[in-house]
N, C-alpha and C positions, 0 to 999 in steps of 0.2 A: 813276404817276398823276397826279401830283402837279398841275395848277396848271391839269387840265382843266376845263374849261364849259361846264354844261349849255345846247346855241343855251337861245334869248329863247322861240321858238317852242312849245319841248321844255316848259319851265320856266308855261308861257301854259296849256300843255292838264291840266299837273299839276293847277293851281289850279285850271284851270277841273276838274276833271272831283272831285275834295275839297271845290267847292264844292256839289258836286250830292248831292241824297235823295234815293237811288235806290225806291221802294215797297218795302218789308215783303217780307223773304225776297233780296231781290235784288242784284247784289254789283257793284260795275266795278270794272271794270283802264285802266290806261295800257298800251296795248308801241309803240313805238316815236310816230306820228303816229297812233294807233286809240285811242280808248273804250275796250274793251269789260261789256255789262253781259249779266254771265247768272242767270238763269235759279234760285230756291232745286231743289236738291234730293230724289230722288225718295229711299222712308222706304228701300230694299235700299242706297240713296249715306248712307243714314247709315247701318244697320246695319252696316257695312264701315270705316264712321271707325269705328264706335264699335268695333269689334272689333284695328283695327288699334292703336286708341289710349289701350284697355288694355294691347294690350302694351308702347308704348312708356313709358305714364306707370310700369309696375312694371320698365324699364330707368332712369331716368330720376336723371342728375344732381342731387343738391341746386341745382345751382346757374341750371336751369332749370323753367322752366314750361310748358305744354304753350297753345295761344295758336287758335282757328279761329274765320277767318275774322278773318283777321290785314289791314289792308294794312300790306304793307312797300313800303317809299319810297324809291328810287330817283335821284336828283335828280341827283346823276351819268352815267346813260343814258338822263334823261329817262321811267323807270322804274314802274307802279305798279298789286302783284303782290297777289290776295291768297287762300290759299293752304287748299283744307279745316283741313286741322293742319300745322300750325310746330309749334313749339322753341324762345324765345327766354331772352336773361337776367332772371332773377327783378329785375336791378335796371335796367331798362325802365320799371316802371310809371311811376317814379319822372320818366321823358319825359310821362306823361300822355297821354291822348287815345287815338283808334285806329291809329295808324299806325308803327309799327318800321320803323327803319335795316335795310331788306334783307341788310346784310354782319353783319349781331349774330344773326340766324338758325341756328339748327345743321342745324335741317333744313327740306324744304318736301315739306310729304306732300297728294297729288292722289288725289282718285276722280274716271276719269273721263268727265264726259258723255254721255251718249248723243245729245243734240242736239248737242251743239255739241265734240264731241271734238280737235279742229285744239290749241284754249286748249291742252292741254293738253298733248296729243302731239305738236305742232313748237314756236309762241309761246311755255310755258313751258318746253320745254327753249333753244330758241336766251336765253332771256330772263334766267334765274334765275342761270344762270353771268356771262355778266357784269356782272348784280345784285351774282357776289357770295355768291353759297346755295352752301354747301359737299357738303347732301345733296341729291338730288331723288327721292320714288320716286312711281313713275308704277303707279296699280292702273288695270286695265282691264275691269273686269265684262263687257260685250258683247266681248271675245274670252276673259275667264277668264286675262289675266298677271298679270302681274307686272316693270319695271322702274329697278332704282336708278341715277342716273346721280349718279356722284360725282367731284371732280379737279378742279373748275373751273380755267379759266386759258382767261381773255382769255373768246373770244366763245361756247367750249363747253365740254365735260364731257369729259375725257377715256378716264375707266372707262368701263367698263355696266355693265354684273350684269342679265340676263335670265333668266326662269320662270315656273311659271303658274300658280294655285289649286292649295294645296297644297304647294308647293315651300319648303326654310324659306328665307327673304332674310339673308344675311348682314345688318346694317346698324353697319360699323363705330367708331369712336370717335367724337364721348364716348357712343353708344349702346353697341357692343358687343356685339350680342346676335343670336339667331340669327329671326326674326319670326317666328310660325309664321303658315301660313296655307290651314290645311284649315276655315276653319270661316270664308269670305269666301261668301260670294255671285253669282253672275251673274248681268246682267240677264235678265228671258226673250224667249225669242226672241222 
């Protein structure tokens, strides 16, 4: 895709989204021609994220660092996404700011929101492979399910592992461990 140019309207939309100052606890994302604003997460969401982050932190390569709610930008595709958790190279701090080139992310982790599940289950499954994010872990406390997408190619991930809370998720390199999920909580019915 060398020489690919982002359409001017997508560049303008990205610039506009990045100029917004959302209320405290809100995030702004861009997918195609849409600006998506989402409210802050629940306590169960935060606890599940903490459980997952602690396990990833224990298996994180020294050259990567965790980052929560960091904008992953892909001007090439006209997308700006903000995963709940990502791991990025330590040297990205030299870039400054809160925006990181998406292709530098080792993984994107999302805890599905009960108010807008389509964003994580459809939109990001579509966007993250286009943004060259190699791994996408989706944790769905509504259903008690887990999905790990891997091997991005063009507009899709070519591999998908699915399981339920309590199953061990086989997380590939650069982390290379089995993610224990027995402590994850479901949202109340």
